[in-house]
mmCIF file of the N, C-alpha and C atoms, coordinates in Angstrom:
data_MODEL
# 
_entry.id   MODEL 
# 
loop_
_atom_site.group_PDB 
_atom_site.id 
_atom_site.type_symbol 
_atom_site.label_atom_id 
_atom_site.label_alt_id 
_atom_site.label_comp_id 
_atom_site.label_asym_id 
_atom_site.label_entity_id 
_atom_site.label_seq_id 
_atom_site.pdbx_PDB_ins_code 
_atom_site.Cartn_x 
_atom_site.Cartn_y 
_atom_site.Cartn_z 
_atom_site.occupancy 
_atom_site.B_iso_or_equiv 
_atom_site.pdbx_formal_charge 
_atom_site.auth_seq_id 
_atom_site.auth_comp_id 
_atom_site.auth_asym_id 
_atom_site.auth_atom_id 
_atom_site.pdbx_PDB_model_num 
ATOM 1   N N  . UNK A 1 1  ? -159.167 -63.014 -51.676 1.00 0.00 ? 1  UNK A N  1 
ATOM 2   C CA . UNK A 1 1  ? -157.931 -62.331 -51.329 1.00 0.00 ? 1  UNK A CA 1 
ATOM 3   C C  . UNK A 1 1  ? -156.739 -63.222 -51.671 1.00 0.00 ? 1  UNK A C  1 
ATOM 4   N N  . UNK A 1 2  ? -155.704 -62.578 -52.096 1.00 0.00 ? 2  UNK A N  1 
ATOM 5   C CA . UNK A 1 2  ? -154.501 -63.303 -52.495 1.00 0.00 ? 2  UNK A CA 1 
ATOM 6   C C  . UNK A 1 2  ? -153.733 -63.735 -51.249 1.00 0.00 ? 2  UNK A C  1 
ATOM 7   N N  . UNK A 1 3  ? -153.291 -64.971 -51.284 1.00 0.00 ? 3  UNK A N  1 
ATOM 8   C CA . UNK A 1 3  ? -152.515 -65.495 -50.160 1.00 0.00 ? 3  UNK A CA 1 
ATOM 9   C C  . UNK A 1 3  ? -151.053 -65.083 -50.336 1.00 0.00 ? 3  UNK A C  1 
ATOM 10  N N  . UNK A 1 4  ? -150.628 -64.097 -49.581 1.00 0.00 ? 4  UNK A N  1 
ATOM 11  C CA . UNK A 1 4  ? -149.295 -63.521 -49.711 1.00 0.00 ? 4  UNK A CA 1 
ATOM 12  C C  . UNK A 1 4  ? -148.218 -64.534 -49.344 1.00 0.00 ? 4  UNK A C  1 
ATOM 13  N N  . UNK A 1 5  ? -148.481 -65.355 -48.368 1.00 0.00 ? 5  UNK A N  1 
ATOM 14  C CA . UNK A 1 5  ? -147.489 -66.339 -47.931 1.00 0.00 ? 5  UNK A CA 1 
ATOM 15  C C  . UNK A 1 5  ? -147.199 -67.341 -49.041 1.00 0.00 ? 5  UNK A C  1 
ATOM 16  N N  . UNK A 1 6  ? -148.227 -67.799 -49.728 1.00 0.00 ? 6  UNK A N  1 
ATOM 17  C CA . UNK A 1 6  ? -148.031 -68.769 -50.809 1.00 0.00 ? 6  UNK A CA 1 
ATOM 18  C C  . UNK A 1 6  ? -147.218 -68.165 -51.947 1.00 0.00 ? 6  UNK A C  1 
ATOM 19  N N  . UNK A 1 7  ? -147.569 -66.933 -52.327 1.00 0.00 ? 7  UNK A N  1 
ATOM 20  C CA . UNK A 1 7  ? -146.838 -66.288 -53.408 1.00 0.00 ? 7  UNK A CA 1 
ATOM 21  C C  . UNK A 1 7  ? -145.391 -66.001 -53.024 1.00 0.00 ? 7  UNK A C  1 
ATOM 22  N N  . UNK A 1 8  ? -145.150 -65.638 -51.796 1.00 0.00 ? 8  UNK A N  1 
ATOM 23  C CA . UNK A 1 8  ? -143.775 -65.380 -51.372 1.00 0.00 ? 8  UNK A CA 1 
ATOM 24  C C  . UNK A 1 8  ? -142.959 -66.673 -51.344 1.00 0.00 ? 8  UNK A C  1 
ATOM 25  N N  . UNK A 1 9  ? -143.559 -67.784 -50.928 1.00 0.00 ? 9  UNK A N  1 
ATOM 26  C CA . UNK A 1 9  ? -142.843 -69.062 -50.951 1.00 0.00 ? 9  UNK A CA 1 
ATOM 27  C C  . UNK A 1 9  ? -142.540 -69.502 -52.383 1.00 0.00 ? 9  UNK A C  1 
ATOM 28  N N  . UNK A 1 10 ? -143.495 -69.291 -53.283 1.00 0.00 ? 10 UNK A N  1 
ATOM 29  C CA . UNK A 1 10 ? -143.260 -69.632 -54.690 1.00 0.00 ? 10 UNK A CA 1 
ATOM 30  C C  . UNK A 1 10 ? -142.154 -68.762 -55.273 1.00 0.00 ? 10 UNK A C  1 
ATOM 31  N N  . UNK A 1 11 ? -142.142 -67.475 -54.947 1.00 0.00 ? 11 UNK A N  1 
ATOM 32  C CA . UNK A 1 11 ? -141.101 -66.590 -55.484 1.00 0.00 ? 11 UNK A CA 1 
ATOM 33  C C  . UNK A 1 11 ? -139.732 -66.931 -54.915 1.00 0.00 ? 11 UNK A C  1 
ATOM 34  N N  . UNK A 1 12 ? -139.656 -67.289 -53.654 1.00 0.00 ? 12 UNK A N  1 
ATOM 35  C CA . UNK A 1 12 ? -138.373 -67.675 -53.051 1.00 0.00 ? 12 UNK A CA 1 
ATOM 36  C C  . UNK A 1 12 ? -137.878 -68.978 -53.682 1.00 0.00 ? 12 UNK A C  1 
ATOM 37  N N  . UNK A 1 13 ? -138.778 -69.924 -53.917 1.00 0.00 ? 13 UNK A N  1 
ATOM 38  C CA . UNK A 1 13 ? -138.397 -71.181 -54.553 1.00 0.00 ? 13 UNK A CA 1 
ATOM 39  C C  . UNK A 1 13 ? -137.906 -70.947 -55.971 1.00 0.00 ? 13 UNK A C  1 
ATOM 40  N N  . UNK A 1 14 ? -138.597 -70.090 -56.721 1.00 0.00 ? 14 UNK A N  1 
ATOM 41  C CA . UNK A 1 14 ? -138.181 -69.785 -58.091 1.00 0.00 ? 14 UNK A CA 1 
ATOM 42  C C  . UNK A 1 14 ? -136.821 -69.086 -58.096 1.00 0.00 ? 14 UNK A C  1 
ATOM 43  N N  . UNK A 1 15 ? -136.597 -68.186 -57.149 1.00 0.00 ? 15 UNK A N  1 
ATOM 44  C CA . UNK A 1 15 ? -135.318 -67.494 -57.056 1.00 0.00 ? 15 UNK A CA 1 
ATOM 45  C C  . UNK A 1 15 ? -134.178 -68.471 -56.770 1.00 0.00 ? 15 UNK A C  1 
ATOM 46  N N  . UNK A 1 16 ? -134.381 -69.377 -55.824 1.00 0.00 ? 16 UNK A N  1 
ATOM 47  C CA . UNK A 1 16 ? -133.352 -70.371 -55.492 1.00 0.00 ? 16 UNK A CA 1 
ATOM 48  C C  . UNK A 1 16 ? -133.084 -71.301 -56.672 1.00 0.00 ? 16 UNK A C  1 
ATOM 49  N N  . UNK A 1 17 ? -134.137 -71.710 -57.352 1.00 0.00 ? 17 UNK A N  1 
ATOM 50  C CA . UNK A 1 17 ? -133.977 -72.561 -58.527 1.00 0.00 ? 17 UNK A CA 1 
ATOM 51  C C  . UNK A 1 17 ? -133.170 -71.828 -59.597 1.00 0.00 ? 17 UNK A C  1 
ATOM 52  N N  . UNK A 1 18 ? -133.433 -70.548 -59.793 1.00 0.00 ? 18 UNK A N  1 
ATOM 53  C CA . UNK A 1 18 ? -132.679 -69.744 -60.756 1.00 0.00 ? 18 UNK A CA 1 
ATOM 54  C C  . UNK A 1 18 ? -131.215 -69.648 -60.388 1.00 0.00 ? 18 UNK A C  1 
ATOM 55  N N  . UNK A 1 19 ? -130.921 -69.481 -59.112 1.00 0.00 ? 19 UNK A N  1 
ATOM 56  C CA . UNK A 1 19 ? -129.524 -69.432 -58.671 1.00 0.00 ? 19 UNK A CA 1 
ATOM 57  C C  . UNK A 1 19 ? -128.810 -70.748 -58.940 1.00 0.00 ? 19 UNK A C  1 
ATOM 58  N N  . UNK A 1 20 ? -129.477 -71.851 -58.654 1.00 0.00 ? 20 UNK A N  1 
ATOM 59  C CA . UNK A 1 20 ? -128.870 -73.161 -58.869 1.00 0.00 ? 20 UNK A CA 1 
ATOM 60  C C  . UNK A 1 20 ? -128.605 -73.392 -60.353 1.00 0.00 ? 20 UNK A C  1 
ATOM 61  N N  . UNK A 1 21 ? -129.582 -73.055 -61.195 1.00 0.00 ? 21 UNK A N  1 
ATOM 62  C CA . UNK A 1 21 ? -129.427 -73.256 -62.641 1.00 0.00 ? 21 UNK A CA 1 
ATOM 63  C C  . UNK A 1 21 ? -128.305 -72.375 -63.186 1.00 0.00 ? 21 UNK A C  1 
ATOM 64  N N  . UNK A 1 22 ? -128.240 -71.122 -62.773 1.00 0.00 ? 22 UNK A N  1 
ATOM 65  C CA . UNK A 1 22 ? -127.187 -70.230 -63.273 1.00 0.00 ? 22 UNK A CA 1 
ATOM 66  C C  . UNK A 1 22 ? -125.809 -70.699 -62.819 1.00 0.00 ? 22 UNK A C  1 
ATOM 67  N N  . UNK A 1 23 ? -125.709 -71.216 -61.603 1.00 0.00 ? 23 UNK A N  1 
ATOM 68  C CA . UNK A 1 23 ? -124.435 -71.748 -61.137 1.00 0.00 ? 23 UNK A CA 1 
ATOM 69  C C  . UNK A 1 23 ? -124.006 -72.947 -61.978 1.00 0.00 ? 23 UNK A C  1 
ATOM 70  N N  . UNK A 1 24 ? -124.948 -73.819 -62.299 1.00 0.00 ? 24 UNK A N  1 
ATOM 71  C CA . UNK A 1 24 ? -124.632 -74.997 -63.113 1.00 0.00 ? 24 UNK A CA 1 
ATOM 72  C C  . UNK A 1 24 ? -124.192 -74.596 -64.518 1.00 0.00 ? 24 UNK A C  1 
ATOM 73  N N  . UNK A 1 25 ? -124.857 -73.610 -65.106 1.00 0.00 ? 25 UNK A N  1 
ATOM 74  C CA . UNK A 1 25 ? -124.494 -73.147 -66.445 1.00 0.00 ? 25 UNK A CA 1 
ATOM 75  C C  . UNK A 1 25 ? -123.088 -72.556 -66.436 1.00 0.00 ? 25 UNK A C  1 
ATOM 76  N N  . UNK A 1 26 ? -122.777 -71.745 -65.441 1.00 0.00 ? 26 UNK A N  1 
ATOM 77  C CA . UNK A 1 26 ? -121.435 -71.168 -65.333 1.00 0.00 ? 26 UNK A CA 1 
ATOM 78  C C  . UNK A 1 26 ? -120.394 -72.258 -65.118 1.00 0.00 ? 26 UNK A C  1 
ATOM 79  N N  . UNK A 1 27 ? -120.710 -73.249 -64.301 1.00 0.00 ? 27 UNK A N  1 
ATOM 80  C CA . UNK A 1 27 ? -119.792 -74.349 -64.038 1.00 0.00 ? 27 UNK A CA 1 
ATOM 81  C C  . UNK A 1 27 ? -119.493 -75.134 -65.323 1.00 0.00 ? 27 UNK A C  1 
ATOM 82  N N  . UNK A 1 28 ? -120.515 -75.431 -66.097 1.00 0.00 ? 28 UNK A N  1 
ATOM 83  C CA . UNK A 1 28 ? -120.332 -76.154 -67.362 1.00 0.00 ? 28 UNK A CA 1 
ATOM 84  C C  . UNK A 1 28 ? -119.497 -75.324 -68.322 1.00 0.00 ? 28 UNK A C  1 
ATOM 85  N N  . UNK A 1 29 ? -119.753 -74.016 -68.388 1.00 0.00 ? 29 UNK A N  1 
ATOM 86  C CA . UNK A 1 29 ? -119.002 -73.144 -69.294 1.00 0.00 ? 29 UNK A CA 1 
ATOM 87  C C  . UNK A 1 29 ? -117.506 -73.160 -68.950 1.00 0.00 ? 29 UNK A C  1 
ATOM 88  N N  . UNK A 1 30 ? -117.175 -72.985 -67.677 1.00 0.00 ? 30 UNK A N  1 
ATOM 89  C CA . UNK A 1 30 ? -115.777 -72.929 -67.292 1.00 0.00 ? 30 UNK A CA 1 
ATOM 90  C C  . UNK A 1 30 ? -115.097 -74.297 -67.363 1.00 0.00 ? 30 UNK A C  1 
ATOM 91  N N  . UNK A 1 31 ? -115.830 -75.373 -67.150 1.00 0.00 ? 31 UNK A N  1 
ATOM 92  C CA . UNK A 1 31 ? -115.243 -76.704 -67.313 1.00 0.00 ? 31 UNK A CA 1 
ATOM 93  C C  . UNK A 1 31 ? -114.888 -76.964 -68.769 1.00 0.00 ? 31 UNK A C  1 
ATOM 94  N N  . UNK A 1 32 ? -115.758 -76.558 -69.679 1.00 0.00 ? 32 UNK A N  1 
ATOM 95  C CA . UNK A 1 32 ? -115.453 -76.707 -71.109 1.00 0.00 ? 32 UNK A CA 1 
ATOM 96  C C  . UNK A 1 32 ? -114.263 -75.864 -71.508 1.00 0.00 ? 32 UNK A C  1 
ATOM 97  N N  . UNK A 1 33 ? -114.190 -74.645 -70.981 1.00 0.00 ? 33 UNK A N  1 
ATOM 98  C CA . UNK A 1 33 ? -113.058 -73.772 -71.285 1.00 0.00 ? 33 UNK A CA 1 
ATOM 99  C C  . UNK A 1 33 ? -111.754 -74.376 -70.759 1.00 0.00 ? 33 UNK A C  1 
ATOM 100 N N  . UNK A 1 34 ? -111.805 -74.906 -69.547 1.00 0.00 ? 34 UNK A N  1 
ATOM 101 C CA . UNK A 1 34 ? -110.626 -75.537 -68.961 1.00 0.00 ? 34 UNK A CA 1 
ATOM 102 C C  . UNK A 1 34 ? -110.215 -76.779 -69.749 1.00 0.00 ? 34 UNK A C  1 
ATOM 103 N N  . UNK A 1 35 ? -111.190 -77.565 -70.187 1.00 0.00 ? 35 UNK A N  1 
ATOM 104 C CA . UNK A 1 35 ? -110.894 -78.761 -70.982 1.00 0.00 ? 35 UNK A CA 1 
ATOM 105 C C  . UNK A 1 35 ? -110.208 -78.387 -72.292 1.00 0.00 ? 35 UNK A C  1 
ATOM 106 N N  . UNK A 1 36 ? -110.679 -77.315 -72.926 1.00 0.00 ? 36 UNK A N  1 
ATOM 107 C CA . UNK A 1 36 ? -110.060 -76.849 -74.166 1.00 0.00 ? 36 UNK A CA 1 
ATOM 108 C C  . UNK A 1 36 ? -108.618 -76.423 -73.918 1.00 0.00 ? 36 UNK A C  1 
ATOM 109 N N  . UNK A 1 37 ? -108.387 -75.691 -72.833 1.00 0.00 ? 37 UNK A N  1 
ATOM 110 C CA . UNK A 1 37 ? -107.028 -75.260 -72.517 1.00 0.00 ? 37 UNK A CA 1 
ATOM 111 C C  . UNK A 1 37 ? -106.120 -76.450 -72.220 1.00 0.00 ? 37 UNK A C  1 
ATOM 112 N N  . UNK A 1 38 ? -106.640 -77.435 -71.512 1.00 0.00 ? 38 UNK A N  1 
ATOM 113 C CA . UNK A 1 38 ? -105.826 -78.621 -71.197 1.00 0.00 ? 38 UNK A CA 1 
ATOM 114 C C  . UNK A 1 38 ? -105.477 -79.380 -72.468 1.00 0.00 ? 38 UNK A C  1 
ATOM 115 N N  . UNK A 1 39 ? -106.439 -79.527 -73.364 1.00 0.00 ? 39 UNK A N  1 
ATOM 116 C CA . UNK A 1 39 ? -106.156 -80.223 -74.629 1.00 0.00 ? 39 UNK A CA 1 
ATOM 117 C C  . UNK A 1 39 ? -105.106 -79.484 -75.445 1.00 0.00 ? 39 UNK A C  1 
ATOM 118 N N  . UNK A 1 40 ? -105.228 -78.154 -75.500 1.00 0.00 ? 40 UNK A N  1 
ATOM 119 C CA . UNK A 1 40 ? -104.232 -77.380 -76.241 1.00 0.00 ? 40 UNK A CA 1 
ATOM 120 C C  . UNK A 1 40 ? -102.863 -77.481 -75.584 1.00 0.00 ? 40 UNK A C  1 
ATOM 121 N N  . UNK A 1 41 ? -102.832 -77.497 -74.262 1.00 0.00 ? 41 UNK A N  1 
ATOM 122 C CA . UNK A 1 41 ? -101.553 -77.613 -73.555 1.00 0.00 ? 41 UNK A CA 1 
ATOM 123 C C  . UNK A 1 41 ? -100.917 -78.976 -73.783 1.00 0.00 ? 41 UNK A C  1 
ATOM 124 N N  . UNK A 1 42 ? -101.735 -80.014 -73.803 1.00 0.00 ? 42 UNK A N  1 
ATOM 125 C CA . UNK A 1 42 ? -101.198 -81.358 -74.033 1.00 0.00 ? 42 UNK A CA 1 
ATOM 126 C C  . UNK A 1 42 ? -100.694 -81.492 -75.457 1.00 0.00 ? 42 UNK A C  1 
ATOM 127 N N  . UNK A 1 43 ? -101.437 -80.931 -76.409 1.00 0.00 ? 43 UNK A N  1 
ATOM 128 C CA . UNK A 1 43 ? -101.011 -81.072 -77.811 1.00 0.00 ? 43 UNK A CA 1 
ATOM 129 C C  . UNK A 1 43 ? -99.747  -80.276 -78.104 1.00 0.00 ? 43 UNK A C  1 
ATOM 130 N N  . UNK A 1 44 ? -99.551  -79.119 -77.457 1.00 0.00 ? 44 UNK A N  1 
ATOM 131 C CA . UNK A 1 44 ? -98.334  -78.332 -77.694 1.00 0.00 ? 44 UNK A CA 1 
ATOM 132 C C  . UNK A 1 44 ? -97.220  -78.691 -76.714 1.00 0.00 ? 44 UNK A C  1 
ATOM 133 N N  . UNK A 1 45 ? -97.547  -79.453 -75.671 1.00 0.00 ? 45 UNK A N  1 
ATOM 134 C CA . UNK A 1 45 ? -96.600  -79.880 -74.635 1.00 0.00 ? 45 UNK A CA 1 
ATOM 135 C C  . UNK A 1 45 ? -95.954  -78.701 -73.905 1.00 0.00 ? 45 UNK A C  1 
ATOM 136 N N  . UNK A 1 46 ? -96.707  -77.598 -73.808 1.00 0.00 ? 46 UNK A N  1 
ATOM 137 C CA . UNK A 1 46 ? -96.263  -76.431 -73.033 1.00 0.00 ? 46 UNK A CA 1 
ATOM 138 C C  . UNK A 1 46 ? -97.470  -75.864 -72.287 1.00 0.00 ? 46 UNK A C  1 
ATOM 139 N N  . UNK A 1 47 ? -97.197  -74.891 -71.428 1.00 0.00 ? 47 UNK A N  1 
ATOM 140 C CA . UNK A 1 47 ? -98.289  -74.207 -70.753 1.00 0.00 ? 47 UNK A CA 1 
ATOM 141 C C  . UNK A 1 47 ? -98.588  -72.869 -71.432 1.00 0.00 ? 47 UNK A C  1 
ATOM 142 N N  . UNK A 1 48 ? -98.076  -72.676 -72.633 1.00 0.00 ? 48 UNK A N  1 
ATOM 143 C CA . UNK A 1 48 ? -98.276  -71.413 -73.351 1.00 0.00 ? 48 UNK A CA 1 
ATOM 144 C C  . UNK A 1 48 ? -99.753  -71.069 -73.557 1.00 0.00 ? 48 UNK A C  1 
ATOM 145 N N  . UNK A 1 49 ? -100.641 -72.014 -73.916 1.00 0.00 ? 49 UNK A N  1 
ATOM 146 C CA . UNK A 1 49 ? -102.047 -71.636 -74.061 1.00 0.00 ? 49 UNK A CA 1 
ATOM 147 C C  . UNK A 1 49 ? -102.672 -71.107 -72.768 1.00 0.00 ? 49 UNK A C  1 
ATOM 148 N N  . UNK A 1 50 ? -102.262 -71.660 -71.651 1.00 0.00 ? 50 UNK A N  1 
ATOM 149 C CA . UNK A 1 50 ? -102.789 -71.199 -70.360 1.00 0.00 ? 50 UNK A CA 1 
ATOM 150 C C  . UNK A 1 50 ? -102.288 -69.781 -70.080 1.00 0.00 ? 50 UNK A C  1 
ATOM 151 N N  . UNK A 1 51 ? -101.017 -69.532 -70.346 1.00 0.00 ? 51 UNK A N  1 
ATOM 152 C CA . UNK A 1 51 ? -100.463 -68.202 -70.119 1.00 0.00 ? 51 UNK A CA 1 
ATOM 153 C C  . UNK A 1 51 ? -101.083 -67.176 -71.066 1.00 0.00 ? 51 UNK A C  1 
ATOM 154 N N  . UNK A 1 52 ? -101.319 -67.558 -72.313 1.00 0.00 ? 52 UNK A N  1 
ATOM 155 C CA . UNK A 1 52 ? -101.954 -66.647 -73.269 1.00 0.00 ? 52 UNK A CA 1 
ATOM 156 C C  . UNK A 1 52 ? -103.377 -66.306 -72.828 1.00 0.00 ? 52 UNK A C  1 
ATOM 157 N N  . UNK A 1 53 ? -104.109 -67.282 -72.338 1.00 0.00 ? 53 UNK A N  1 
ATOM 158 C CA . UNK A 1 53 ? -105.472 -67.034 -71.854 1.00 0.00 ? 53 UNK A CA 1 
ATOM 159 C C  . UNK A 1 53 ? -105.449 -66.131 -70.628 1.00 0.00 ? 53 UNK A C  1 
ATOM 160 N N  . UNK A 1 54 ? -104.477 -66.327 -69.775 1.00 0.00 ? 54 UNK A N  1 
ATOM 161 C CA . UNK A 1 54 ? -104.348 -65.480 -68.585 1.00 0.00 ? 54 UNK A CA 1 
ATOM 162 C C  . UNK A 1 54 ? -104.067 -64.040 -68.985 1.00 0.00 ? 54 UNK A C  1 
ATOM 163 N N  . UNK A 1 55 ? -103.222 -63.852 -69.980 1.00 0.00 ? 55 UNK A N  1 
ATOM 164 C CA . UNK A 1 55 ? -102.899 -62.502 -70.452 1.00 0.00 ? 55 UNK A CA 1 
ATOM 165 C C  . UNK A 1 55 ? -104.130 -61.824 -71.039 1.00 0.00 ? 55 UNK A C  1 
ATOM 166 N N  . UNK A 1 56 ? -104.968 -62.576 -71.746 1.00 0.00 ? 56 UNK A N  1 
ATOM 167 C CA . UNK A 1 56 ? -106.161 -61.989 -72.361 1.00 0.00 ? 56 UNK A CA 1 
ATOM 168 C C  . UNK A 1 56 ? -107.183 -61.597 -71.301 1.00 0.00 ? 56 UNK A C  1 
ATOM 169 N N  . UNK A 1 57 ? -107.276 -62.335 -70.209 1.00 0.00 ? 57 UNK A N  1 
ATOM 170 C CA . UNK A 1 57 ? -108.285 -62.066 -69.181 1.00 0.00 ? 57 UNK A CA 1 
ATOM 171 C C  . UNK A 1 57 ? -107.841 -61.062 -68.135 1.00 0.00 ? 57 UNK A C  1 
ATOM 172 N N  . UNK A 1 58 ? -106.559 -60.800 -68.055 1.00 0.00 ? 58 UNK A N  1 
ATOM 173 C CA . UNK A 1 58 ? -106.037 -59.911 -67.030 1.00 0.00 ? 58 UNK A CA 1 
ATOM 174 C C  . UNK A 1 58 ? -106.434 -58.454 -67.313 1.00 0.00 ? 58 UNK A C  1 
ATOM 175 N N  . UNK A 1 59 ? -106.991 -57.754 -66.346 1.00 0.00 ? 59 UNK A N  1 
ATOM 176 C CA . UNK A 1 59 ? -107.358 -56.349 -66.570 1.00 0.00 ? 59 UNK A CA 1 
ATOM 177 C C  . UNK A 1 59 ? -106.111 -55.482 -66.652 1.00 0.00 ? 59 UNK A C  1 
ATOM 178 N N  . UNK A 1 60 ? -106.218 -54.452 -67.439 1.00 0.00 ? 60 UNK A N  1 
ATOM 179 C CA . UNK A 1 60 ? -105.048 -53.563 -67.619 1.00 0.00 ? 60 UNK A CA 1 
ATOM 180 C C  . UNK A 1 60 ? -105.293 -52.225 -67.033 1.00 0.00 ? 60 UNK A C  1 
# 
């Protein structure tokens, strides 16, 4: 007979691990995006790249 408790603990552990990994991937993605915006802002010496990105992401 299959041990239901063992399988449920393994599935809960896998689910939590998946949540942690997805959070880390999203965090890395947004940090890279922010770094790119900061570099563009420093090179142009304005906040125009940040405002342009905000305009593109804003729902209409």
